[in-house]
C-alpha positions as CSV (number, residue, x, y, z in Angstrom):
1,X,107.5,105.6,126.9
2,X,110.8,106.6,128.5
3,X,114.5,106.7,127.0
4,X,115.0,103.6,125.2
5,X,118.0,102.5,123.0
6,X,119.1,99.6,120.8
7,X,122.2,98.8,118.8
8,X,122.6,96.2,116.1
9,X,125.2,95.4,113.4
10,X,123.6,95.9,110.0
11,X,125.9,94.6,107.3
12,X,128.9,95.2,109.3
13,X,127.9,98.9,110.1
14,X,127.0,99.5,113.9
15,X,123.5,101.0,113.7
16,X,121.8,102.7,116.9
17,X,118.2,103.8,117.5
18,X,117.3,105.9,120.4
19,X,113.8,107.1,121.4
20,X,113.2,109.9,123.9
21,X,109.9,111.3,124.9
22,X,109.6,115.0,125.8
23,X,106.4,116.4,127.0
24,X,105.5,118.1,123.4
25,X,107.3,115.8,121.0
26,X,109.3,112.3,120.4
27,X,112.7,112.3,119.5
28,X,114.0,109.4,117.5
29,X,117.8,109.4,116.6
30,X,118.9,106.7,113.9
31,X,122.7,107.0,113.4
32,X,125.5,104.6,111.7
33,X,127.8,107.6,112.1
34,X,127.6,108.2,115.9
35,X,126.0,111.7,115.4
36,X,122.5,113.3,115.1
37,X,122.4,114.0,111.5
38,X,119.7,115.8,109.7
39,X,116.8,116.5,111.9
40,X,113.3,116.5,110.4
41,X,109.9,116.7,112.2
42,X,106.8,114.8,111.2
43,X,103.2,115.9,112.3
44,X,100.0,114.7,111.5
45,X,96.8,116.1,113.0
46,X,94.9,114.2,115.6
47,X,91.8,113.9,113.5
48,X,93.7,112.2,110.6
49,X,93.2,108.5,110.8
50,X,96.2,106.1,110.9
51,X,96.0,103.6,108.0
52,X,95.9,99.7,108.9
53,X,98.8,97.4,108.7
54,X,98.5,95.4,105.5
55,X,97.7,91.7,105.4
56,X,100.7,89.5,105.2
57,X,101.8,88.6,101.5
58,X,101.4,84.8,101.3
59,X,104.4,84.7,98.9
60,X,106.6,86.5,101.5
61,X,105.2,85.6,104.7
62,X,108.1,86.7,106.8
63,X,108.1,90.4,105.3
64,X,108.2,93.0,108.0
65,X,104.5,94.5,108.1
66,X,104.5,98.2,108.4
67,X,101.7,100.6,108.6
68,X,101.4,102.9,105.4
69,X,102.4,106.6,106.3
70,X,99.1,108.6,106.2
71,X,99.1,111.1,103.0
72,X,98.5,114.0,105.2
73,X,101.7,113.8,107.1
74,X,103.8,117.0,107.1
75,X,107.6,116.9,107.2
76,X,109.5,120.0,108.1
77,X,113.2,119.9,108.0
78,X,114.7,121.4,111.0
79,X,118.6,121.1,110.8
80,X,120.9,120.0,108.1
81,X,120.2,118.9,104.6
82,X,120.8,115.7,102.5
83,X,123.7,115.8,100.1
84,X,121.4,114.8,97.1
85,X,117.7,114.6,96.3
86,X,117.9,110.7,96.4
87,X,119.3,110.9,99.9
88,X,116.7,113.5,100.9
89,X,113.9,111.4,99.6
90,X,115.3,108.2,101.6
91,X,115.6,110.4,104.8
92,X,111.9,111.4,104.3
93,X,110.9,107.7,103.7
94,X,112.5,107.0,107.0
95,X,111.2,109.9,109.1
96,X,107.4,109.1,107.6
97,X,107.5,105.6,108.3
98,X,109.0,105.9,111.9
99,X,106.6,108.6,112.8
100,X,104.0,106.3,111.7
101,X,105.1,103.6,113.9
102,X,105.4,106.1,117.1
103,X,101.8,107.3,116.3
104,X,100.2,103.6,115.9
105,X,102.2,102.7,119.2
106,X,100.7,105.8,121.0
107,X,97.4,105.0,119.8
108,X,97.5,101.3,120.8
109,X,98.2,102.8,124.5
110,X,95.4,105.4,124.0
111,X,97.1,107.4,126.8
112,X,97.6,110.4,124.6
113,X,94.8,112.6,123.8
114,X,96.6,114.3,120.8
115,X,99.2,113.1,118.6
116,X,102.9,114.2,119.2
117,X,105.1,115.4,116.7
118,X,108.1,113.1,115.9
119,X,111.6,114.7,115.4
120,X,113.8,112.2,113.8
121,X,117.5,112.7,113.6
122,X,118.9,110.6,110.7
123,X,122.7,109.9,110.0
124,X,123.2,106.9,107.8
125,X,126.4,105.7,106.0
126,X,126.3,106.5,102.2
127,X,125.7,103.5,100.0
128,X,127.3,103.1,96.6
129,X,123.8,103.8,95.0
130,X,123.0,105.3,91.5
131,X,119.9,106.9,93.1
132,X,118.2,106.1,89.8
133,X,114.7,103.9,90.0
134,X,114.0,104.0,94.0
135,X,116.1,102.4,96.6
136,X,118.8,99.6,95.9
137,X,118.8,96.3,98.0
138,X,121.2,97.7,100.5
139,X,119.0,100.6,101.1
140,X,116.0,98.4,101.4
141,X,117.9,96.0,103.9
142,X,118.7,99.0,106.0
143,X,115.4,100.4,106.1
144,X,113.7,97.2,107.1
145,X,116.1,96.3,109.7
146,X,115.9,99.9,111.2
147,X,112.0,99.8,111.1
148,X,112.4,96.5,113.0
149,X,114.6,98.2,115.5
150,X,112.1,101.0,116.1
151,X,109.2,98.5,116.5
152,X,111.3,96.4,119.0
153,X,112.0,99.5,120.9
154,X,108.3,100.8,120.8
155,X,107.2,97.3,122.2
156,X,109.4,97.5,125.2
């Protein structure tokens, strides 16, 4: 996987995703602010199996199908921090899912005998969210669209 990038307009906000492979890690940048943002590393032992993608929901057949992140995933903040606990949880959700998509893509190619760590830089525009009770609709839409962008890049 060489360096790849994609940009899309998500609800009026330019959103860019870049994937760059290095010898020991894979870097994924997700930005709506034109900067790297918080850097978080995700790692998972090569012996830990990836969970299968769930079956499509008959009530929502067009929903984006994502493999669930493994419970053994380890997230380590490298640089920066989120301004609130809600944003930190949101960033961790993005990082866990992006890393899982990268590992799934790597396992399909079977060219890598080991699982590389994934470093995700995330800089998202603030939403007017209460942060109570999980994600709001805008955060869900951004999450889904970004995961679709990552999937598109990994298929190239």
